[in-house]
C-alpha positions as CSV (number, residue, x, y, z in Angstrom):
1,M,200.7,135.2,152.9
2,I,199.4,131.6,153.5
3,S,202.0,129.0,153.0
4,K,201.3,126.4,150.3
5,L,202.0,123.7,152.8
6,A,199.2,125.1,155.0
7,L,196.7,124.4,152.1
8,I,197.5,120.7,151.9
9,P,195.4,119.6,154.9
10,A,192.4,121.5,153.6
11,L,192.8,120.0,150.2
12,L,193.1,116.5,151.7
13,L,190.0,117.0,153.7
14,S,188.2,118.2,150.6
15,F,189.3,115.1,148.6
16,S,188.2,112.9,151.4
17,A,184.8,114.4,151.6
18,I,184.3,114.0,147.8
19,A,185.4,110.4,148.0
20,D,182.9,109.8,150.9
21,V,180.1,111.2,148.8
22,A,181.1,109.2,145.8
23,S,181.2,106.0,147.9
24,D,177.9,106.8,149.6
25,V,176.2,107.4,146.2
26,E,177.6,104.2,144.7
27,R,176.3,102.3,147.8
28,A,172.8,103.8,147.3
29,I,172.8,102.6,143.7
30,L,174.0,99.1,144.6
31,D,171.4,98.9,147.4
32,N,168.7,100.0,145.0
33,L,169.6,97.3,142.4
34,K,169.9,94.6,145.1
35,N,166.5,95.4,146.5
36,V,164.8,95.6,143.1
37,Q,166.4,92.4,141.9
38,S,165.2,90.6,145.1
39,E,161.8,92.2,144.6
40,N,161.9,93.9,148.0
41,M,159.5,96.8,147.5
42,D,160.2,98.4,150.9
43,G,163.9,98.1,150.5
44,A,163.9,99.5,146.9
45,L,161.7,102.5,148.0
46,A,163.9,103.1,151.0
47,T,166.8,103.9,148.6
48,M,164.6,106.7,147.1
49,H,164.0,110.1,148.6
50,S,160.4,110.1,149.9
51,Q,159.7,113.6,148.4
52,S,161.1,112.7,144.9
53,P,158.6,113.3,142.1
54,S,159.6,109.8,140.9
55,Y,158.7,108.0,144.2
56,L,155.0,107.2,143.5
57,P,155.5,106.4,139.8
58,T,158.4,104.1,140.7
59,Q,156.3,102.4,143.3
60,Q,153.4,101.8,140.8
61,M,155.9,100.5,138.2
62,L,157.5,98.1,140.6
63,Q,154.0,96.7,141.6
64,Q,153.5,95.8,138.0
65,I,157.0,94.5,137.2
66,F,157.6,92.3,140.3
67,P,154.7,89.8,139.6
68,A,155.4,89.6,135.9
69,Y,159.2,89.2,135.7
70,D,162.3,87.9,137.4
71,L,165.0,90.3,136.2
72,K,168.7,90.5,136.8
73,Y,170.2,94.0,137.4
74,E,173.9,94.8,137.0
75,L,175.8,98.0,137.5
76,V,178.2,97.9,134.5
77,K,179.8,101.3,135.0
78,Y,179.7,104.0,137.7
79,Q,181.1,107.5,137.4
80,F,180.7,110.0,140.2
81,V,180.1,113.4,138.5
82,G,180.0,115.7,141.5
83,S,178.0,117.2,144.2
84,D,176.9,120.6,145.6
85,D,175.2,121.6,148.8
86,E,171.9,119.9,147.9
87,Y,172.5,117.2,145.3
88,A,175.0,114.6,144.1
89,Y,175.2,113.3,140.6
90,A,176.4,110.1,139.0
91,K,176.5,108.7,135.5
92,V,175.7,104.9,135.4
93,L,175.4,102.1,132.9
94,Q,172.9,99.6,134.1
95,K,172.2,96.2,132.4
96,T,168.8,94.5,132.9
97,T,168.3,90.9,131.7
98,K,165.3,88.7,131.9
99,V,165.6,85.6,134.1
100,N,162.0,84.5,133.9
101,G,158.6,85.9,132.9
102,A,156.7,87.4,130.1
103,A,158.3,88.8,126.9
104,F,161.0,91.3,127.9
105,Q,163.8,93.0,125.9
106,D,167.1,92.9,127.7
107,N,168.7,96.3,127.7
108,E,171.5,98.6,128.9
109,V,170.5,102.0,130.1
110,E,173.0,104.9,130.4
111,A,171.6,107.4,132.8
112,L,172.4,110.5,134.9
113,Q,171.1,109.9,138.4
114,V,170.5,112.7,140.9
115,F,170.6,112.1,144.6
116,K,169.4,114.2,147.6
117,K,170.0,113.7,151.3
118,E,167.3,112.5,153.5
119,N,167.9,111.5,157.1
120,N,171.6,112.1,156.4
121,Q,171.7,109.5,153.7
122,W,172.0,110.0,149.9
123,K,168.7,108.9,148.3
124,L,167.8,108.6,144.6
125,W,165.9,111.8,143.6
126,A,165.7,111.6,139.8
127,Q,167.0,109.9,136.7
128,A,167.5,111.1,133.2
129,N,168.1,108.3,130.7
130,L,170.8,109.3,128.2
131,S,170.5,106.1,126.0
132,I,168.8,102.8,126.0
133,D,170.4,99.9,124.0
134,F,168.1,97.0,123.5
135,K,169.8,93.6,123.3
């Protein structure tokens, strides 16, 4: 019979791995927001998985948004949901406000974001918007 004490190191390693994934995913989100806010196209796209079905539509959208607006992006809330062998999941609340530019409606988006590893880094794979609150 395995001693309960023998399971403690395995549990601690498991919790540590989960914390690492949660931290890495949060860093990917913050890097994405930082690059989008500074209108760094290459940096923003570098936070996305190159094989994501959202990659090209995001690139096209950013090419339209960057010249027309100066926007401020803020991560209001971050909740790591979990991960499996292939994907990691986070629920976020993101606030976007206009600093300068054409007519724009400030908003808060609650979304479930999906991440997939590429070159040993978690990259944004997909996003499902759960709610949009226009301000």
